[in-house]
DSSP file (Angstrom, degrees, kcal/mol; ACC not computed):
  #  RESIDUE AA STRUCTURE BP1 BP2  ACC     N-H-->O    O-->H-N    N-H-->O    O-->H-N    TCO  KAPPA ALPHA  PHI   PSI    X-CA   Y-CA   Z-CA
    1    1 A X              0   0    0      0, 0.0     2,-0.4     0, 0.0     5,-0.1   0.000 360.0 360.0 360.0 133.5   17.6  -13.9   13.6
    2    2 A X    >   -     0   0    0      1,-0.1     3,-1.2     3,-0.1     4,-0.3  -0.558 360.0-142.2 -72.0 124.5   19.9  -10.8   13.7
    3    3 A X  G >  S+     0   0    0     -2,-0.4     3,-1.2     1,-0.3    -1,-0.1   0.830  98.1  59.3 -60.2 -35.8   17.9   -7.6   13.4
    4    4 A X  G 3  S+     0   0    0      1,-0.3    -1,-0.3     5,-0.1    -2,-0.0   0.786 111.8  41.7 -64.7 -25.1   20.4   -5.8   11.2
    5    5 A X  G <  S+     0   0    0     -3,-1.2     2,-1.4     4,-0.0    -1,-0.3   0.346  81.4 116.4-101.8   5.0   20.0   -8.6    8.7
    6    6 A X    <>  -     0   0    0     -3,-1.2     4,-1.8    -4,-0.3     3,-0.3  -0.612  47.7-170.1 -78.4  94.9   16.3   -8.8    9.0
    7    7 A X  H  > S+     0   0    0     -2,-1.4     4,-2.4     1,-0.2     5,-0.2   0.845  77.2  55.6 -61.7 -41.8   15.4   -7.8    5.5
    8    8 A X  H  > S+     0   0    0      1,-0.2     4,-2.3     2,-0.2    -1,-0.2   0.928 108.9  48.3 -59.6 -45.1   11.6   -7.3    5.9
    9    9 A X  H  > S+     0   0    0     -3,-0.3     4,-2.6     1,-0.2    -1,-0.2   0.897 109.9  52.7 -62.7 -40.2   12.1   -4.9    8.8
   10   10 A X  H  X S+     0   0    0     -4,-1.8     4,-2.3     1,-0.2    -1,-0.2   0.915 109.9  48.2 -61.5 -42.6   14.7   -2.9    6.7
   11   11 A X  H  X S+     0   0    0     -4,-2.4     4,-2.4     2,-0.2    -2,-0.2   0.888 111.3  50.2 -65.4 -39.6   12.2   -2.6    3.8
   12   12 A X  H  X S+     0   0    0     -4,-2.3     4,-2.6     2,-0.2    -2,-0.2   0.916 109.9  50.4 -65.4 -42.1    9.5   -1.5    6.2
   13   13 A X  H  X S+     0   0    0     -4,-2.6     4,-2.4     2,-0.2    -2,-0.2   0.918 110.9  49.2 -60.4 -43.2   11.8    1.1    7.7
   14   14 A X  H  X S+     0   0    0     -4,-2.3     4,-2.3     1,-0.2    -2,-0.2   0.906 110.5  51.1 -62.0 -41.8   12.6    2.4    4.2
   15   15 A X  H  X S+     0   0    0     -4,-2.4     4,-2.7     1,-0.2    -2,-0.2   0.927 110.1  49.4 -60.3 -45.9    8.9    2.5    3.4
   16   16 A X  H  X S+     0   0    0     -4,-2.6     4,-2.6     2,-0.2    -2,-0.2   0.908 110.7  49.5 -62.4 -43.5    8.2    4.5    6.6
   17   17 A X  H  X S+     0   0    0     -4,-2.4     4,-1.6     2,-0.2    -1,-0.2   0.913 113.5  45.8 -63.4 -42.4   11.0    7.0    5.8
   18   18 A X  H  X S+     0   0    0     -4,-2.3     4,-1.7     2,-0.2    -2,-0.2   0.903 111.8  52.6 -66.1 -41.2    9.8    7.5    2.2
   19   19 A X  H  X S+     0   0    0     -4,-2.7     4,-1.6     1,-0.2    -2,-0.2   0.915 105.7  53.9 -60.2 -44.6    6.2    7.8    3.5
   20   20 A X  H  < S+     0   0    0     -4,-2.6     4,-0.3     1,-0.2    -1,-0.2   0.883 106.7  52.9 -58.5 -39.2    7.2   10.5    5.9
   21   21 A X  H >< S+     0   0    0     -4,-1.6     3,-0.7     1,-0.2    -1,-0.2   0.897 111.7  45.3 -62.4 -39.9    8.8   12.5    3.1
   22   22 A X  H 3< S+     0   0    0     -4,-1.7     3,-0.4     1,-0.2    -1,-0.2   0.711 109.0  55.7 -78.4 -20.8    5.6   12.3    1.1
   23   23 A X  T >< S+     0   0    0     -4,-1.6     3,-1.3     1,-0.2    -1,-0.2   0.301  72.3 103.4 -98.8  10.4    3.2   13.2    3.9
   24   24 A X  T <  S+     0   0    0     -3,-0.7    -1,-0.2     1,-0.3    -2,-0.1   0.876  88.6  37.9 -59.7 -38.9    4.8   16.5    5.0
   25   25 A X  T 3  S+     0   0    0     -3,-0.4    -1,-0.3    60,-0.1     2,-0.2  -0.097  79.6 151.2-107.1  34.5    2.1   18.7    3.3
   26   26 A X    <   -     0   0    0     -3,-1.3     5,-0.1     1,-0.1    -3,-0.1  -0.478  53.0-108.2 -66.7 131.0   -0.9   16.5    4.0
   27   27 A X    >   -     0   0    0     -2,-0.2     3,-1.5     1,-0.1     7,-0.2  -0.302  19.5-126.2 -63.2 144.4   -4.0   18.7    4.3
   28   28 A X  G >  S+     0   0    0      1,-0.3     3,-1.7     2,-0.2     4,-0.2   0.823 106.6  63.6 -61.3 -32.9   -5.4   19.2    7.8
   29   29 A X  G 3  S+     0   0    0      1,-0.3    -1,-0.3     2,-0.1     3,-0.2   0.691 107.1  44.3 -69.0 -15.0   -8.9   18.0    6.8
   30   30 A X  G <> S+     0   0    0     -3,-1.5     4,-2.1     1,-0.1     3,-0.3   0.071  75.6 116.7-111.5  22.6   -7.5   14.5    6.0
   31   31 A X  H <> S+     0   0    0     -3,-1.7     4,-3.0     1,-0.2     5,-0.2   0.808  70.9  59.7 -64.0 -28.8   -5.3   14.2    9.1
   32   32 A X  H  > S+     0   0    0     -4,-0.2     4,-2.2     2,-0.2    -1,-0.2   0.931 107.6  45.7 -63.6 -43.5   -7.2   11.2   10.3
   33   33 A X  H  > S+     0   0    0     -3,-0.3     4,-2.3     2,-0.2    -2,-0.2   0.919 113.8  49.7 -62.8 -44.1   -6.3    9.3    7.1
   34   34 A X  H  X S+     0   0    0     -4,-2.1     4,-2.7     1,-0.2     5,-0.2   0.922 110.7  49.5 -59.9 -46.0   -2.7   10.5    7.5
   35   35 A X  H  X S+     0   0    0     -4,-3.0     4,-2.9     1,-0.2     5,-0.2   0.881 111.0  49.1 -64.2 -38.3   -2.6    9.3   11.1
   36   36 A X  H  X S+     0   0    0     -4,-2.2     4,-2.6    -5,-0.2     5,-0.3   0.911 111.9  50.0 -65.6 -41.7   -4.0    5.9   10.2
   37   37 A X  H  X S+     0   0    0     -4,-2.3     4,-1.3     2,-0.2    -2,-0.2   0.936 117.2  38.8 -62.3 -48.5   -1.5    5.6    7.3
   38   38 A X  H  X S+     0   0    0     -4,-2.7     4,-2.2     2,-0.2     5,-0.2   0.936 117.2  50.1 -68.3 -47.4    1.5    6.5    9.5
   39   39 A X  H  X S+     0   0    0     -4,-2.9     4,-2.3    -5,-0.2    -2,-0.2   0.905 111.7  46.8 -60.0 -44.8    0.2    4.6   12.6
   40   40 A X  H  X S+     0   0    0     -4,-2.6     4,-2.1    -5,-0.2    -1,-0.2   0.813 108.9  56.3 -69.9 -28.8   -0.5    1.3   10.7
   41   41 A X  H  X S+     0   0    0     -4,-1.3     4,-1.6    -5,-0.3    -2,-0.2   0.929 111.4  42.3 -66.4 -44.8    3.0    1.6    9.0
   42   42 A X  H  X S+     0   0    0     -4,-2.2     4,-2.1     1,-0.2    -2,-0.2   0.874 112.7  54.4 -67.6 -36.4    4.7    1.7   12.4
   43   43 A X  H  X S+     0   0    0     -4,-2.3     4,-2.7    -5,-0.2    -2,-0.2   0.871 104.1  55.7 -64.4 -36.5    2.3   -1.0   13.7
   44   44 A X  H  X S+     0   0    0     -4,-2.1     4,-2.2     2,-0.2    -1,-0.2   0.921 107.5  48.5 -60.2 -45.1    3.4   -3.2   10.7
   45   45 A X  H  X S+     0   0    0     -4,-1.6     4,-2.3     1,-0.2    -2,-0.2   0.913 111.6  50.2 -61.3 -42.8    7.0   -2.9   11.7
   46   46 A X  H  X S+     0   0    0     -4,-2.1     4,-2.6     1,-0.2    -2,-0.2   0.913 110.0  49.8 -62.3 -44.1    6.1   -3.7   15.3
   47   47 A X  H  X S+     0   0    0     -4,-2.7     4,-2.7     2,-0.2    -1,-0.2   0.893 110.3  50.4 -62.6 -40.5    4.2   -6.8   14.2
   48   48 A X  H  X S+     0   0    0     -4,-2.2     4,-2.0     2,-0.2    -1,-0.2   0.918 112.2  46.4 -66.2 -43.3    7.0   -8.1   12.1
   49   49 A X  H  X S+     0   0    0     -4,-2.3     4,-1.2     2,-0.2    -2,-0.2   0.922 113.4  49.5 -63.7 -42.4    9.6   -7.7   14.9
   50   50 A X  H  < S+     0   0    0     -4,-2.6     3,-0.5     1,-0.2     4,-0.4   0.910 110.9  49.3 -63.6 -41.6    7.2   -9.4   17.3
   51   51 A X  H >< S+     0   0    0     -4,-2.7     3,-1.0     1,-0.2    -1,-0.2   0.872 104.6  60.2 -63.9 -36.2    6.7  -12.3   14.9
   52   52 A X  H 3< S+     0   0    0     -4,-2.0    -1,-0.2     1,-0.3    -2,-0.2   0.826 111.4  39.2 -61.0 -31.8   10.4  -12.6   14.5
   53   53 A X  T 3< S+     0   0    0     -4,-1.2    -1,-0.3    -3,-0.5    -2,-0.2   0.390 103.3  91.3 -99.7   2.6   10.8  -13.3   18.2
   54   54 A X  S <  S-     0   0    0     -3,-1.0     2,-0.4    -4,-0.4    -3,-0.0  -0.468  71.8-117.3 -96.8 169.0    7.7  -15.5   18.6
   55   55 A X    >>  -     0   0    0     -2,-0.1     4,-1.4     4,-0.0     3,-1.3  -0.836  49.2 -65.4-108.8 145.0    7.2  -19.2   18.3
   56   56 A X  H 3> S+     0   0    0     -2,-0.4     4,-2.3     1,-0.3     5,-0.2   0.240 122.7  26.3  24.8 -99.2    5.1  -21.2   15.8
   57   57 A X  H 3> S+     0   0    0      1,-0.2     4,-2.0     2,-0.2    -1,-0.3   0.886 125.6  48.2 -62.9 -41.8    1.4  -20.5   16.3
   58   58 A X  H <> S+     0   0    0     -3,-1.3     4,-2.1     1,-0.2    -1,-0.2   0.890 110.8  52.7 -64.9 -38.5    1.9  -17.0   17.8
   59   59 A X  H  X S+     0   0    0     -4,-1.4     4,-2.4     1,-0.2    -2,-0.2   0.921 108.0  50.7 -61.5 -44.5    4.3  -16.2   14.9
   60   60 A X  H  X S+     0   0    0     -4,-2.3     4,-2.2     1,-0.2    -1,-0.2   0.907 109.3  50.6 -61.7 -43.2    1.7  -17.3   12.3
   61   61 A X  H  X S+     0   0    0     -4,-2.0     4,-2.1     1,-0.2    -1,-0.2   0.908 112.1  47.3 -61.3 -42.9   -1.0  -15.1   13.9
   62   62 A X  H  X S+     0   0    0     -4,-2.1     4,-2.2     2,-0.2    -1,-0.2   0.868 110.0  52.6 -68.5 -36.3    1.3  -12.1   13.9
   63   63 A X  H  X S+     0   0    0     -4,-2.4     4,-2.1     2,-0.2    -1,-0.2   0.900 109.2  49.7 -65.2 -40.0    2.3  -12.7   10.3
   64   64 A X  H  X S+     0   0    0     -4,-2.2     4,-2.0     2,-0.2    -2,-0.2   0.908 110.3  50.4 -64.6 -41.7   -1.4  -12.8    9.3
   65   65 A X  H  X S+     0   0    0     -4,-2.1     4,-2.2     1,-0.2    -2,-0.2   0.888 108.6  52.8 -62.1 -38.8   -2.0   -9.5   11.2
   66   66 A X  H  X S+     0   0    0     -4,-2.2     4,-2.0     2,-0.2    -2,-0.2   0.898 107.2  51.2 -64.1 -40.4    0.9   -8.0    9.4
   67   67 A X  H  X S+     0   0    0     -4,-2.1     4,-1.8     1,-0.2    -1,-0.2   0.894 109.1  51.6 -62.3 -39.5   -0.6   -9.0    6.0
   68   68 A X  H  X S+     0   0    0     -4,-2.0     4,-2.1     1,-0.2    -2,-0.2   0.909 107.6  52.3 -62.8 -42.4   -3.8   -7.4    7.1
   69   69 A X  H  X S+     0   0    0     -4,-2.2     4,-2.9     1,-0.2     5,-0.2   0.881 105.6  55.0 -61.9 -38.7   -1.9   -4.2    7.9
   70   70 A X  H  X S+     0   0    0     -4,-2.0     4,-2.4     1,-0.2    -1,-0.2   0.918 107.7  49.3 -60.9 -42.8   -0.3   -4.2    4.5
   71   71 A X  H  X S+     0   0    0     -4,-1.8     4,-1.9     2,-0.2    -2,-0.2   0.899 112.2  48.0 -63.6 -40.4   -3.8   -4.3    2.9
   72   72 A X  H  X S+     0   0    0     -4,-2.1     4,-2.5     2,-0.2    -2,-0.2   0.931 111.0  49.9 -65.1 -45.3   -5.0   -1.4    5.1
   73   73 A X  H  X S+     0   0    0     -4,-2.9     4,-2.4     1,-0.2    -2,-0.2   0.905 109.1  52.9 -60.2 -41.5   -1.9    0.7    4.3
   74   74 A X  H  X S+     0   0    0     -4,-2.4     4,-2.3    -5,-0.2    -1,-0.2   0.904 108.7  50.1 -60.7 -41.4   -2.5    0.0    0.6
   75   75 A X  H  X S+     0   0    0     -4,-1.9     4,-2.6     2,-0.2    -2,-0.2   0.918 109.5  50.8 -62.0 -44.5   -6.1    1.2    0.9
   76   76 A X  H  X S+     0   0    0     -4,-2.5     4,-2.3     1,-0.2    -2,-0.2   0.884 110.5  49.6 -62.5 -38.4   -4.9    4.4    2.7
   77   77 A X  H  X S+     0   0    0     -4,-2.4     4,-2.2     2,-0.2    -1,-0.2   0.915 110.1  50.8 -65.1 -42.6   -2.4    5.0   -0.1
   78   78 A X  H  X S+     0   0    0     -4,-2.3     4,-2.6     1,-0.2    -2,-0.2   0.918 111.6  47.5 -60.7 -44.3   -5.2    4.5   -2.7
   79   79 A X  H  X S+     0   0    0     -4,-2.6     4,-2.1     2,-0.2    -1,-0.2   0.893 109.6  53.4 -64.0 -40.5   -7.4    6.9   -0.9
   80   80 A X  H  <>S+     0   0    0     -4,-2.3     5,-3.0     1,-0.2     6,-1.1   0.884 111.6  46.0 -62.6 -38.4   -4.6    9.5   -0.6
   81   81 A X  H ><5S+     0   0    0     -4,-2.2     3,-1.8     3,-0.2    -2,-0.2   0.928 110.8  51.7 -69.4 -45.1   -4.1    9.3   -4.3
   82   82 A X  H 3<5S+     0   0    0     -4,-2.6    -2,-0.2     1,-0.3    -1,-0.2   0.846 109.6  50.1 -60.8 -33.9   -7.8    9.5   -5.2
   83   83 A X  T 3<5S-     0   0    0     -4,-2.1    -1,-0.3    -5,-0.2    -2,-0.2   0.356 115.7-120.1 -85.6   5.8   -8.0   12.6   -3.0
   84   84 A X  T < 5S+     0   0    0     -3,-1.8    -3,-0.2     2,-0.2    -2,-0.1   0.819  77.3 126.9  58.3  36.5   -5.0   14.0   -4.9
   85   85 A X  S   <S+     0   0    0     -5,-3.0     2,-0.3     1,-0.2    -4,-0.2   0.820  74.9  30.6 -87.0 -37.7   -2.9   14.3   -1.7
   86   86 A X  S    S-     0   0    0     -6,-1.1    -1,-0.2    -9,-0.2    -2,-0.2  -0.898  91.9-112.9-117.9 153.1   -0.1   12.3   -3.2
   87   87 A X     >  -     0   0    0     -2,-0.3     4,-2.6     1,-0.1     5,-0.2  -0.242  27.5-108.0 -78.2 169.2    0.9   12.2   -6.8
   88   88 A X  H  > S+     0   0    0      2,-0.2     4,-2.7     1,-0.2     5,-0.2   0.910 121.3  52.0 -62.7 -42.1    0.7    9.2   -9.1
   89   89 A X  H  > S+     0   0    0      2,-0.2     4,-2.4     1,-0.2    -1,-0.2   0.916 111.4  46.1 -61.6 -44.2    4.5    8.8   -9.0
   90   90 A X  H  > S+     0   0    0      2,-0.2     4,-2.7     1,-0.2     5,-0.3   0.910 112.5  51.3 -64.2 -42.6    4.5    8.9   -5.2
   91   91 A X  H  X S+     0   0    0     -4,-2.6     4,-2.6     1,-0.2    -2,-0.2   0.914 111.9  46.1 -60.9 -44.6    1.6    6.4   -5.1
   92   92 A X  H  X S+     0   0    0     -4,-2.7     4,-2.4     2,-0.2    -2,-0.2   0.915 112.4  51.3 -65.3 -43.2    3.4    4.0   -7.5
   93   93 A X  H  X S+     0   0    0     -4,-2.4     4,-1.9    -5,-0.2    -2,-0.2   0.939 115.2  40.9 -59.5 -49.6    6.7    4.3   -5.6
   94   94 A X  H  X S+     0   0    0     -4,-2.7     4,-2.5     1,-0.2    -2,-0.2   0.896 114.6  52.0 -67.7 -40.3    5.0    3.6   -2.2
   95   95 A X  H  X S+     0   0    0     -4,-2.6     4,-2.5    -5,-0.3    -1,-0.2   0.871 108.3  51.7 -64.9 -36.2    2.8    0.8   -3.6
   96   96 A X  H  X S+     0   0    0     -4,-2.4     4,-2.1     2,-0.2    -1,-0.2   0.922 110.7  47.5 -65.3 -44.0    5.8   -0.9   -5.2
   97   97 A X  H  X S+     0   0    0     -4,-1.9     4,-2.0     1,-0.2    -2,-0.2   0.914 113.1  49.2 -61.8 -42.3    7.7   -0.8   -1.9
   98   98 A X  H  X S+     0   0    0     -4,-2.5     4,-2.6     1,-0.2    -2,-0.2   0.883 108.5  53.1 -65.5 -38.9    4.6   -2.2   -0.1
   99   99 A X  H  X S+     0   0    0     -4,-2.5     4,-2.4     2,-0.2    -1,-0.2   0.903 108.1  50.6 -62.9 -41.3    4.2   -4.9   -2.7
  100  100 A X  H  X S+     0   0    0     -4,-2.1     4,-2.3     2,-0.2    -2,-0.2   0.904 110.9  48.7 -63.1 -41.0    7.8   -6.0   -2.1
  101  101 A X  H  X S+     0   0    0     -4,-2.0     4,-2.7     2,-0.2     5,-0.2   0.919 110.5  51.7 -62.8 -43.7    7.2   -6.1    1.6
  102  102 A X  H  X S+     0   0    0     -4,-2.6     4,-2.4     1,-0.2    -2,-0.2   0.905 109.8  48.8 -60.2 -43.7    4.0   -8.2    1.0
  103  103 A X  H  X S+     0   0    0     -4,-2.4     4,-2.5     2,-0.2    -1,-0.2   0.913 112.6  47.7 -63.8 -43.1    5.9  -10.7   -1.1
  104  104 A X  H  X S+     0   0    0     -4,-2.3     4,-2.5     2,-0.2    -2,-0.2   0.914 112.9  48.2 -65.2 -42.1    8.7  -11.1    1.4
  105  105 A X  H  X S+     0   0    0     -4,-2.7     4,-2.3     2,-0.2    -2,-0.2   0.907 111.6  50.1 -65.0 -41.3    6.2  -11.5    4.3
  106  106 A X  H  X S+     0   0    0     -4,-2.4     4,-2.5    -5,-0.2    -2,-0.2   0.916 111.5  48.2 -63.1 -43.3    4.2  -14.1    2.3
  107  107 A X  H  X S+     0   0    0     -4,-2.5     4,-2.8     1,-0.2    -2,-0.2   0.910 110.2  52.2 -63.0 -41.4    7.4  -16.0    1.5
  108  108 A X  H  X S+     0   0    0     -4,-2.5     4,-1.5     1,-0.2    -2,-0.2   0.911 110.8  48.1 -59.7 -43.0    8.4  -15.9    5.2
  109  109 A X  H  X S+     0   0    0     -4,-2.3     4,-1.1     1,-0.2    -2,-0.2   0.920 113.4  46.7 -64.1 -44.1    5.0  -17.3    6.1
  110  110 A X  H  X S+     0   0    0     -4,-2.5     4,-1.2     1,-0.2     3,-0.2   0.871 109.5  53.8 -68.3 -37.4    5.2  -20.1    3.5
  111  111 A X  H  < S+     0   0    0     -4,-2.8    -1,-0.2     1,-0.2    -2,-0.2   0.839 105.4  55.2 -65.2 -32.2    8.7  -21.0    4.5
  112  112 A X  H  < S+     0   0    0     -4,-1.5    -1,-0.2     1,-0.2    -2,-0.2   0.828 109.5  45.8 -69.3 -32.6    7.6  -21.4    8.1
  113  113 A X  H  <        0   0    0     -4,-1.1    -1,-0.2     1,-0.2    -2,-0.2   0.681 360.0 360.0 -85.8 -18.1    4.9  -23.9    7.2
  114  114 A X     <        0   0    0     -4,-1.2    -1,-0.2    -3,-0.0    -2,-0.1   0.491 360.0 360.0 -75.5 360.0    7.1  -26.0    4.8
């Protein structure tokens, strides 16, 4: 699959760029949460690329790990909103992007098994 046309990776990159914009003024006392959010977002991109180049069973394992990362990132976003680090609008924007990534990844997983 051509990486430039790999839609899931493009959406994840867009998510990361938007996330970076929103996390510029993250309070120092919550830097561990910020680091987990950023780190897992980049890890999600890495897992998706690795799955793209893997075969069958290994691909499935990586896709499942990517789904897990999405759930963790969603939790970190929820915590950031609850701690009033990001606004409701920012939270909705990022969560919507994450939901779209989740749907695409799920469809990719289902298409592989069919």
